[in-house]
N, C-alpha and C positions, 0 to 999 in steps of 0.2 A: 519736122518729119516730112520728107519729100514724097511727091507723088510717084517717084520711081522706086519706092520701097518694095522689097521682095518679102513675101510672107512665107514662113517656114513653121510647120506644126510637127511636133514629135510626141511620141508616147512610148516611154521606155519600159513601162510596167503594165502593158495592155492586157495581158492574159496570164494564165497559170499552167500553160502547157509544158510538159516535160517530154522531150524526144524519147522514143522507145529505147534508144541506145543507152540512156542514162537512168531509166526508171529504177534499176536495182539500187542506185544510190539513195533513193527516197523511201526505201522500206522503213516503215514506222513514222514517216513524215507526211503521209498522205493527207491527213487532216489539216496540217499546217498550210498546205497548198491552197486550201479554200479560204484562208484568212487574209487579213491585210498584209501579212508577211509574204503571201504568195503572189499577189497582184494588186493593182490599184483599181478597185471597183469603180466603174463609170468613166474612167479616164479615156478609154478607147473610143466610146461613142461620142464623147465630147470633142476629142481630137479630130475625128472624122468630120463632125459638123462644123468645127472651126475652120478646117481646111477648105471645106466647100463654100462657106460663107465668105471667106477672104480670098478665094481662088489661089490658095497657097499650096506649096509642096508639102507632102505628108510622108513621114517615115514612122512606122510603128513596129513594135515587137509584141508578140503574143506568147513568147516563151517566158516562163516564170523567172522572176528576179532571184528565186532561190537556186536556180541553176547557176546564174551569174548576173550580177546587178549592173545593168547598162548605165546606171546613173552614178556609178562609183569609179574613181580613178584606179588605174593599175597600181597595185601596192596597197590599196586601202584595205584595212582589216576585214571589212564587210563586203568586199568584192565577191567573195564566195561565201555561201551560207554554211551552216553546220552540216548540211547534207553533202556538200561538195568540197569543202576546204581540205578534208583529209584524203581526198581521192589522189591516186598516183599523179605525179607531175605531168606525165604525158597526157593523161585524161583532162586535167585542168587546162593544159596548153591547147588541146584540141577544142575544148569548149570556148576558150578565148578566141581562137581563130575562126570558129564556125558561127558564133553567135554575138560576141561582143564587138570585135573589130569591124565586121561588115556594117553594122548599124552606125557606129561612131564615124567610120570613114565616109559613109554615104552622106551623113549630115554635114560633116566638115567640107566635103567636096561640093555640096550644093551651095553652101555659103561662099566658098572660094569662087565658084563660077559666077554667082550673082555679083559679088564684089568686083570681079574682073570686068564685068559689064557696066560698072559704075553705079551699081545699085546698093542701097543700104538694106540690111536684112533685119527683119523683126521676127524673132524666134519665140514661139510660145510652146513650152514643154508642158503637156497635160498630165497632171498627177492628181491623186486623191489621198485623203488621210482618214484614219480610223477615228470615230467620234470620241473614243476614250482609250487611253493607254496607261497601263500600270496604275489604274485607279484614278487617274486625272482626266477630267472631262475637258476636251478641247473647246476653247471659248471663241469660236469663229465658224462662219458658214463657208467663207471663201478666204484663201490666203493668196497674196500676190508677192512673189519672192523676186528680189532684184538686188543689184549692187548700188547703194545710194551714191557712190562716187561717180557713177556714169549717168549723166544728165538725161539722156534719152530714155533710160530705163526708169529713172525716178519720175520723169514727166508723164510717161505713158501709164505707169501704175497709179499715180495720183489722179489722173483723169479717168482711168478705168474705175477706180474706187468711187469717184464722184458721180460718174454716170450710173453705177450700180445703186448708189444711194437714191438717185432720182427714180430709176426703174423699179427697184425692189427695196424700198426703205426698211422693210422688216428684216433684211439680211444683214448680218454682221460681217463686214469685209475688213480684214486687217492686212497690213503690209508687213512683210518679213515675219510672218507667223503662219504655221507653227514651227517653221524653221527659219534660219538666217539665210538670206539670199546669196551670201558670199561663201557659204559652206560648200564642201566638196560636192560636185555634180557636173553634169554635162555642160550646163551654161557657164559654170565657173571655169571649166577647161577652155571653152570656146572664147571666153573673154581674154584669155591669155594668148589666143591665136589671132584675134581680130580687134582692132582699135574701136573705141566707143562710138566714133562717128560712123562706123561701118557695120557694127553689130550691136543689136539690142536684144538681150536674152532675158526672158521672164519665165519663171516657173509658176504655173497656175495650179493651186492646190484647192480642191473642193472637199467639203466634209461629206464622208460617205453616207451619212444618215439621209441625205437628200436622194442619193442613189437608191437606198434600201426602201425609202418611202414609195418610190416608183410612181407609176401612173401619170396623171396629168401634172402633178406637182413637179416631178422630175423632168418632164418635158418642158414645162414653163421655166424651171430653173435654168436649164441649158439655154433657152431662148434669151433670158435676161443676161446671162454671162456673155453670150455672143453679141447681142445687140449693144450692150454697154461697151464692149471692146470696139465695135465698129464706130460708135459715136466718139469714143476716146481718140481713135486714130484720126477721125475727121477733125476733131478739135485741135489735135497736134499739128495737122497739116495746115489748118487755118491760121495757126499762130507761128508757122515757120517762116 
């Protein structure tokens, strides 16, 4: 990992805002917006703190994923939610143009600009997951998602996990859990656009129970995540 690395932090599900123009589509779905389906609790504050700690570029969205999911590819069956998938084609196209494409385009352009300057990009996408889904309790505090075939991603995640074990041994950190790092998402799309030696894309997934605990614990939790990443990056640079 070179000292010329460029750090990019994104948050695709940072809020549950619905623009007034589309509120009528959510009649009867208001409560859903407050759940994990509506947004990733805690992901936005962590993204902002990561960007500050790493002096990285930050791109976030506070529009609900139930309007359109910025972490899904065009054509994916869950790109639009049950509230928007049956909206007229013109409305869905407008949402795509106003909210989806600008975020994805800005992220891709930032990477292309850094690569053109001879820098490698380390991209951390900040997400969170519900502690329990469909009766199953998620067995992790932190998940690090990556493509095992890309050495830069594998190395950084292994070192990040190891540093978290030192700083916060009580936390259970798992790799490619609760989702597979290669599944559909923004990082998966960007891997097809940029080679492994120029783009390292990792999705950080935190268990929302730490967010809901709040207070000093939540503050300390964010500190552990950030400091462990800083140490992992330093370790990688020391072995490059």
